[in-house]
N, C-alpha and C positions, 0 to 999 in steps of 0.2 A: 730062606724060606722056599717052599716048593709051591707050584701052582701059580695061576695068574692072579689070585687075589692077594698074595703076599707082596709087599713092596719093601724094598730095602734100598738104602742109599749107599752105593758102592762107587766111590770116585765120581760122584755127580751124576751117575746113571741110575735111572729107575729100573731096578732089576725085578723081573717077575711080571712086568707090565708089557703088554703087546706094544711093539714099536709105534703103531699107528696112534696109540693113546698116550704116549710119552709126551709131556709138555715140551714145546719148542721155545727157544729163547725169542723174545719179542724184538722186533726191529722197526726202525723208522717211525711212521705215524702211529703204529700200534703202541709204541712206548708212551707217546703223548696221551693217548686215550687212557691207557692204564694208569699213568701217573696222575691224571686228573681224578679218576675214580678213587685211587688210593688216598689222595688228599682230602676229598670230600667225605669219604667214609672213615678216614683215619684208621686204615688197616695197612698191614704190611703186604708186600708182593708175595711173600711166602704163604700168607693166609689164602690168597687167591689160588695158589698152586696146590693147595692141599688136595690129596686124593679123595678125601671125604667131604661131605657137605659143609661141616663146620658149624659155627654159630650162625644164627639167623641173619645178623647184620653183615657177616662176611659173605654168606650165600647171596644176599641181595646185592652186595657190591659186585660180586662175580657176575651175577645175572645182568646187571646194568652195564658192566664192562663188555660182556659178550654182545649185548644189544647195540651198544655204541660202535663196536667193531663192525657189526653188520650194517647198521643204518648210516653212520657217518663215513666209514671207510669203504663200504660196499663189498666187504669180504664175504666169501661163501661160508655157509654154516660148517662145512667140512674143514675149511682152513682155520676157522675160529676154534673148532673142536680140537684140532691138532695142537693149536697154540696153548690152549688151556688144559690139555690132557683129559678131554671129555669126549663123549660121543656126540655126533651131530644132532641126534634127537634131543639131547640135553640142552644144546644151544637153541634149538627151535623152541623148546619148552620155555627157556629163559626169555627169549624174545616175545613169546606170547604173554608171559606173565607181566613183563614190563609194559607191553602195549595195553593190556587189560587194566593195569593200575594207573595208566595215564588219564583215566576218567576222574581220578582223585586230584583236585586242584593243587594241593601242596606237592604231591609226588610229581605231577606234570610240570610244575614250575621248577623243581629241582632238576629233572631230566632235561627239560628245555634249556635251563641255564647251562648245563654241561654241554649240550649240543651247540649252543651259541658260542660258548667259550672255545670249544674245539674247532668249530668252523672258522672262527677268527684266527686262532693259532695256526691252523693248517694253511690258511690263505696266505700267510706271510712266509711260509717255508718254500724253498725251491722245489720244483717238481722232482728233480733228481740231481743230487750233487755229482760233479764230474768224478769219474773213477780215478783212483790213484794211478792206474796204468796210463790213462790219458794225460794226467798231469806230469808224470815222469817222462813221457816221450816228447812233450812239447819243448822246443828250444826256448831258452830264456831270451828276452829281448836284450840287445846290446845296450850298454850303459849310454845314457844320454839320448836314447831314442824312445819313442812312445809306441806302445803296442797298438 
């Protein structure tokens, strides 16, 4: 396809989409946030990565995932936009929508439950695992001795 509106899957690359808008693979704590949202909304990760809005419950799941990436992980709107293959104004809109709906008790309880679960899950994770380079260069302790 030609033009920026056409998207084709060619070896895992989004062709025809500006590089800044191509979804990036999630890493670290972002995976935990997204996995929780996928579980609660019973949607697939591919649903969240759709270039179009999709069904209403998928769009809501994506908006809540973006909101939690911003609120729980403290990520910038631009970083979240890159990760989800969206524009930063779309992420800002998603965060505003979620904040506005938090006035609804059931919605607030659901989002609050996700926030609580994620904060607890993130609290037990190490801040940063040691790099494989560091592990490979450290000498192993001799047998019979303690480190």
